[in-house]
C-alpha positions as CSV (number, residue, x, y, z in Angstrom):
1,X,103.2,110.0,96.1
2,X,105.4,110.5,92.8
3,X,103.3,113.4,91.0
4,X,100.9,114.5,94.1
5,X,100.6,116.5,96.9
6,X,98.0,116.8,98.6
7,X,98.7,119.5,101.4
8,X,100.3,121.4,98.7
9,X,97.8,121.7,95.7
10,X,97.8,119.5,92.7
11,X,99.3,121.1,90.2
12,X,98.8,118.4,86.9
13,X,94.7,118.3,88.6
14,X,93.8,120.5,86.2
15,X,96.9,119.7,83.4
16,X,95.3,119.2,80.3
17,X,98.6,119.1,77.6
18,X,98.9,116.5,75.3
19,X,102.0,114.7,76.9
20,X,103.0,111.6,79.2
21,X,103.6,111.8,82.7
22,X,106.0,110.3,84.1
23,X,107.6,108.0,87.5
24,X,109.1,111.1,89.5
25,X,111.1,108.6,90.6
26,X,112.5,106.7,87.4
27,X,111.0,108.8,84.6
28,X,108.9,105.5,83.4
29,X,105.9,106.1,81.2
30,X,103.2,106.0,83.0
31,X,99.8,107.7,81.4
32,X,99.2,109.2,78.7
33,X,97.6,112.7,78.3
34,X,95.0,111.0,76.3
35,X,93.6,108.8,79.0
36,X,93.6,111.6,81.6
37,X,89.7,113.3,82.5
38,X,88.5,115.5,84.6
39,X,87.6,114.3,88.2
40,X,86.8,115.9,91.4
41,X,89.2,114.0,93.9
42,X,92.2,116.6,94.2
43,X,94.9,114.1,92.1
44,X,94.9,113.6,87.9
45,X,92.9,110.7,87.3
46,X,93.4,108.3,84.5
47,X,91.7,105.8,82.8
48,X,95.3,103.7,81.6
49,X,98.4,103.1,81.7
50,X,100.8,103.7,78.6
51,X,102.7,99.7,78.9
52,X,100.9,96.9,81.0
53,X,103.9,96.8,83.1
54,X,103.9,100.8,83.5
55,X,102.2,100.1,86.9
56,X,102.1,97.3,89.8
57,X,98.8,96.4,91.6
58,X,98.4,95.1,95.2
59,X,95.6,94.3,96.8
60,X,94.7,97.0,100.0
61,X,92.8,94.7,102.0
62,X,90.9,97.6,104.1
63,X,89.9,99.5,101.3
64,X,87.3,97.2,99.3
65,X,87.1,98.7,95.7
66,X,90.9,99.8,95.4
67,X,93.8,98.7,94.4
68,X,97.6,99.9,95.5
69,X,99.4,100.9,92.6
70,X,103.4,101.6,92.2
71,X,105.7,101.9,89.2
72,X,106.7,99.4,87.5
73,X,109.7,99.9,87.3
74,X,111.2,100.9,90.3
75,X,108.1,100.6,92.6
76,X,107.9,104.0,93.4
77,X,103.9,104.0,95.2
78,X,102.0,106.1,92.8
79,X,98.7,105.9,95.0
80,X,95.0,104.0,93.8
81,X,93.3,102.3,91.3
82,X,89.6,103.0,92.3
83,X,87.9,99.8,90.8
84,X,84.1,101.0,88.7
85,X,85.4,104.6,89.5
86,X,85.5,106.1,85.7
87,X,83.9,108.0,83.1
88,X,82.6,105.0,82.1
89,X,81.0,102.2,83.0
90,X,83.1,99.7,83.9
91,X,85.7,102.1,84.0
92,X,88.4,102.2,86.8
93,X,90.2,105.9,87.4
94,X,93.8,105.6,88.9
């Protein structure tokens, strides 16, 4: 994972300072702090990407409602997009 560490504790889960979240591998802009929100998962949660090509998506056939996401520039694994799991009805969560 790019900025996540499930077993070591996620340092950015409760971090809400203004800024840009970038890929840990190549530095490409992924998410703005403006789209970040508090969520019960151990990872930071976002509603949208900065650029249309910030992330690449591919279906994950064994997880309905989840799409595998990676950095749109270098392919570094970022986790999932969870469909209809955002703070508002119909919104997705990255």
